[in-house]
C-alpha positions in Angstrom: -39.4 211.1 -178.4 -43.2 210.3 -178.1 -44.2 207.6 -175.5 -44.6 204.1 -176.9 -48.0 202.9 -177.8 -49.9 201.3 -175.0 -52.2 198.4 -175.9 -54.7 198.1 -173.0 -56.4 194.9 -174.2 -57.2 192.9 -177.3 -59.7 190.4 -178.6 -59.8 188.1 -181.6 -60.5 191.0 -184.0 -59.4 194.2 -182.3 -57.2 196.2 -179.9 -58.0 199.0 -177.5 -55.1 201.5 -177.0 -54.9 203.9 -174.0 -53.5 207.3 -174.9 -54.0 210.5 -176.8 -55.4 209.7 -180.3 -53.7 212.6 -181.9 -50.3 211.5 -180.8 -50.8 207.8 -181.3 -52.2 208.0 -184.8 -49.6 210.6 -185.9 -46.6 208.6 -184.5 -46.7 205.1 -183.1 -49.6 203.7 -185.0 -49.2 205.7 -188.2 -47.1 203.2 -190.1 -49.2 200.2 -189.0 -52.5 201.6 -190.3 -51.6 204.2 -193.0 -54.0 203.6 -195.9 -55.6 200.6 -194.2 -58.6 202.0 -192.3 -61.9 201.3 -194.2 -64.1 203.2 -191.8 -63.2 205.8 -189.2 -66.3 206.1 -187.1 -66.4 208.3 -184.0 -68.1 210.8 -181.8 -65.4 213.2 -180.7 -65.7 215.5 -177.7 -68.2 218.2 -178.4 -67.3 221.9 -178.0 -69.2 222.2 -174.7 -69.3 225.2 -172.4 -68.6 223.2 -169.3 -65.6 220.8 -169.0 -66.6 217.1 -168.9 -64.7 214.1 -167.7 -64.3 212.8 -171.2 -62.5 215.9 -172.3 -63.5 218.8 -174.5 -62.1 222.1 -175.8 -63.9 225.4 -176.5 -64.1 228.1 -179.0 -61.2 228.6 -181.5 -59.1 226.0 -179.7 -61.7 223.4 -180.5 -61.9 224.4 -184.1 -58.2 224.4 -184.7 -57.9 221.0 -183.0 -60.7 219.5 -184.9 -59.7 220.8 -188.3 -56.2 219.7 -187.7 -57.3 216.1 -187.6 -58.6 216.1 -191.2 -55.2 215.3 -192.9 -54.3 212.7 -190.3 -57.6 210.9 -190.7 -57.4 211.1 -194.5 -54.0 209.6 -194.5 -54.9 206.5 -192.6 -58.0 205.8 -194.8 -58.0 203.3 -197.7 -58.6 204.9 -201.1 -62.3 204.1 -200.8 -62.6 204.5 -197.1 -65.0 206.7 -195.2 -65.0 209.0 -192.2 -68.2 209.2 -190.2 -68.4 211.7 -187.4 -71.3 212.4 -185.0 -71.5 216.0 -183.8 -74.0 217.3 -181.4 -75.3 220.9 -181.3 -73.4 223.5 -179.5 -74.8 226.5 -177.5 -73.4 229.9 -176.6 -72.4 230.2 -173.0 -75.2 231.6 -170.7 -77.3 232.5 -173.8 -80.3 230.7 -175.4 -78.5 230.9 -178.7 -77.0 228.0 -180.7 -73.4 228.3 -181.6 -72.1 227.8 -185.1 -68.8 226.5 -183.9 -69.5 222.8 -184.6 -70.7 223.6 -188.1 -67.8 225.9 -188.9 -65.4 223.2 -187.6 -67.1 220.6 -189.8 -66.9 222.8 -192.9 -63.3 223.7 -192.4 -62.5 220.0 -191.6 -63.9 219.0 -195.0 -62.3 221.9 -196.8 -58.8 221.3 -195.3 -56.7 221.5 -198.4 -54.3 218.8 -197.1 -57.0 216.2 -196.6 -58.8 216.0 -200.0 -62.2 215.2 -198.4 -65.7 215.7 -199.6 -69.1 215.4 -197.8 -70.9 212.4 -199.1 -74.1 212.7 -197.0 -75.6 214.1 -193.8 -77.6 212.0 -191.4 -79.7 212.8 -188.4 -79.7 210.5 -185.3 -83.0 211.1 -183.4 -83.2 210.0 -179.8 -86.5 211.0 -178.0 -85.1 209.7 -174.7 -82.4 212.3 -174.5 -82.7 214.5 -171.3 -84.1 218.0 -171.9 -81.3 220.2 -172.9 -80.1 222.8 -172.6 -81.8 222.6 -169.3 -81.7 226.4 -168.4 -83.7 227.3 -171.5 -85.8 224.2 -171.8 -87.0 223.2 -168.3 -86.3 226.3 -166.3 -87.0 229.3 -168.5 -89.0 227.2 -171.0 -88.1 229.3 -174.0 -86.5 226.5 -176.1 -87.5 223.0 -177.1 -85.6 219.8 -176.3 -82.4 219.3 -178.3 -83.1 215.6 -179.3 -80.9 214.9 -182.3 -77.3 214.9 -183.4 -75.8 215.4 -186.9 -73.8 212.5 -188.4 -71.5 213.5 -191.3 -70.2 211.0 -193.8 -67.0 212.0 -195.6 -64.5 210.3 -197.9 -61.5 210.9 -200.1 -63.4 209.6 -203.2 -66.8 210.5 -204.7 -67.4 206.7 -204.7 -66.2 205.2 -201.4 -67.1 201.6 -200.5 -70.9 201.6 -199.7 -73.8 199.2 -200.2 -77.3 200.2 -199.1 -78.4 196.6 -199.8 -76.7 195.8 -196.5 -78.9 198.1 -194.5 -82.3 197.5 -196.1 -85.3 198.2 -193.8 -88.1 195.7 -193.4 -91.0 196.6 -195.7 -93.9 198.5 -194.0 -97.3 196.8 -193.8 -98.6 199.0 -196.6 -95.7 198.1 -198.9 -96.3 194.4 -198.2 -99.9 194.8 -199.2 -98.9 196.7 -202.4 -96.5 193.9 -203.4 -99.1 191.3 -202.7 -101.8 192.9 -204.9 -99.2 194.1 -207.5 -100.9 197.4 -208.2 -100.7 201.0 -207.0 -101.6 204.6 -208.0 -99.0 205.3 -210.7 -98.8 208.4 -212.9 -97.9 212.0 -212.4 -97.3 213.3 -208.9 -97.7 216.9 -207.6 -93.9 217.1 -207.6 -94.1 216.5 -211.4 -92.4 213.1 -211.1 -94.0 210.4 -213.2 -94.2 207.0 -211.5 -94.3 204.1 -213.9 -96.9 201.3 -213.5 -94.3 198.9 -212.4 -92.0 201.3 -210.5 -92.7 199.8 -207.1 -93.8 196.3 -208.0 -90.4 194.6 -207.9 -89.8 192.8 -204.6 -86.4 193.3 -203.0 -85.4 192.2 -199.6 -86.6 195.4 -198.0 -86.8 199.1 -198.6 -83.8 201.5 -198.9 -82.8 203.1 -195.6 -83.4 206.8 -194.9 -80.8 209.2 -193.6 -82.9 209.8 -190.5 -81.9 207.2 -187.9 -84.5 206.6 -185.2 -83.2 205.2 -182.0 -86.8 204.9 -180.8 -90.0 205.3 -182.8 -91.2 208.8 -183.5 -94.9 207.8 -183.2 -96.4 205.7 -180.4 -97.3 202.1 -181.4 -95.0 202.4 -184.4 -92.2 199.8 -184.8 -88.7 201.0 -185.5 -87.8 200.0 -189.1 -84.1 199.8 -188.6 -82.3 197.4 -191.0 -82.8 193.9 -189.9 -79.1 193.2 -189.3 -78.7 196.4 -187.3 -81.8 195.6 -185.2 -80.3 192.2 -184.4 -77.4 194.0 -182.8 -79.7 196.2 -180.7 -81.8 193.3 -179.6 -79.0 191.3 -178.2 -79.3 193.1 -174.9 -75.6 194.0 -175.0 -76.3 197.5 -173.8 -78.3 196.1 -170.9 -75.5 193.6 -170.2 -73.0 196.4 -170.2 -75.1 198.6 -167.9 -75.8 195.7 -165.6 -72.1 194.9 -165.4 -71.3 198.5 -164.6 -73.9 198.5 -161.8 -72.7 195.3 -160.3 -69.1 196.5 -160.2 -69.9 200.0 -158.9 -68.9 201.7 -162.1 -70.4 205.0 -163.4 -70.8 204.3 -167.2 -69.6 206.8 -169.8 -72.1 209.7 -169.9 -72.1 210.0 -173.7 -72.3 206.4 -174.9 -72.7 205.8 -178.6 -76.0 204.0 -179.5 -75.4 200.5 -180.7 -77.8 201.0 -183.6 -75.8 203.9 -184.9 -72.5 202.2 -184.9 -73.8 199.0 -186.4 -75.7 200.9 -189.1 -72.6 202.5 -190.6 -70.3 199.5 -190.1 -72.8 197.4 -192.1 -73.3 200.2 -194.7 -69.7 201.2 -195.4 -67.6 198.1 -194.7 -67.3 194.3 -195.4 -66.3 191.5 -193.1 -62.6 191.7 -192.5 -62.3 195.4 -193.0 -60.6 197.6 -190.4 -62.8 200.0 -188.3 -61.2 202.7 -186.2 -62.6 204.8 -183.4 -60.1 207.3 -182.1 -62.4 208.6 -179.3 -63.8 205.2 -178.2 -64.9 205.8 -174.7 -66.8 202.7 -173.6 -66.1 201.1 -177.1 -69.5 200.7 -178.7 -67.7 200.8 -182.1 -65.3 198.0 -181.2 -68.1 195.9 -179.8 -70.3 196.3 -182.9 -67.3 195.7 -185.2 -66.5 192.4 -183.4 -70.1 191.2 -183.6 -70.1 192.0 -187.3 -66.8 190.2 -188.0 -64.8 193.4 -188.7 -61.3 194.1 -187.4 -61.2 197.1 -185.1 -58.9 199.5 -183.3 -60.1 201.8 -180.6 -58.3 204.6 -178.7 -59.2 206.7 -175.6 -57.2 208.8 -173.2 -59.3 208.0 -170.2 -58.3 204.9 -168.4 -61.6 204.7 -166.4 -63.6 204.4 -169.7 -61.0 201.9 -171.1 -61.5 199.7 -168.1 -65.3 199.7 -168.2 -65.3 199.0 -172.0 -63.9 195.6 -171.3 -67.2 194.5 -169.9 -68.8 194.7 -173.3 -66.7 191.8 -174.5 -67.7 189.7 -171.5 -71.2 189.5 -173.0 -71.8 185.8 -173.3 -73.6 186.2 -176.7 -70.4 187.7 -178.1 -68.3 184.7 -177.0 -65.1 186.8 -177.2 -61.9 186.2 -175.4 -60.2 189.3 -173.9 -56.5 189.4 -173.1 -54.5 192.2 -171.5 -51.0 193.4 -172.4 
């Protein structure tokens, strides 16, 4: 008989469970959330060559484990729910060659015949502040460039999952603001053979449609990040600074692979509505739960590492969140 589910703490909108996500979701939590998760958003352990504290498998073991999650994740989704998974690049051991393992795992995950999934869209999360990696080939031998982005894959059981890009509109650029003010632009035939009508860009909306390239920092110097306004408000709360400060004050080494607040908030806003349930089965320091709570979504997070579960609590002590934490 599997061990009982262990609720580590809860807030007004969510719960953090301590344990193995595979086991908890397949057994103790299955009946509670089957068909109820609107967004499963996570960054699972990557297939790394060196073992990390947050856990990871390698090679064929990783692939079998990852692909095996597809049916389970599909079962707990609503009919119009989404799965969004961030996957970093993988490298061959002791070779300056990228591995195809993460891509093969992703393809087989989507194609798992028991899961009925399809790939809705691919996103790129670019972070210029990432440390030079893989270090051997970038900073020592200097034969590769810095691996500075991760892939984010959006999947669903339906061709038309719940999604609204009006929720993640970006602020207009200065040039677009000028265009809207003068109410004219260079219309007509483009080199791509698309014909732009005279009024095609003159209607004023609340912002421009977001791109599938997510900048954590600006690509160009002196360029402002045009993240959606509501996402930027999450990033600007200083919650990440609060969390890091709390960890430092309490002698805690923060999770080494923390999810950017901007990334979690982006997809929560895009693919859910207030009151929907958001699940992160590999929650770590619980960025997903924190953003869900701020955005008035219900959330459930799971992690096997008690150290990361403990430090995640500090996110909810952020005074701007005004959340009450209680322990089981």
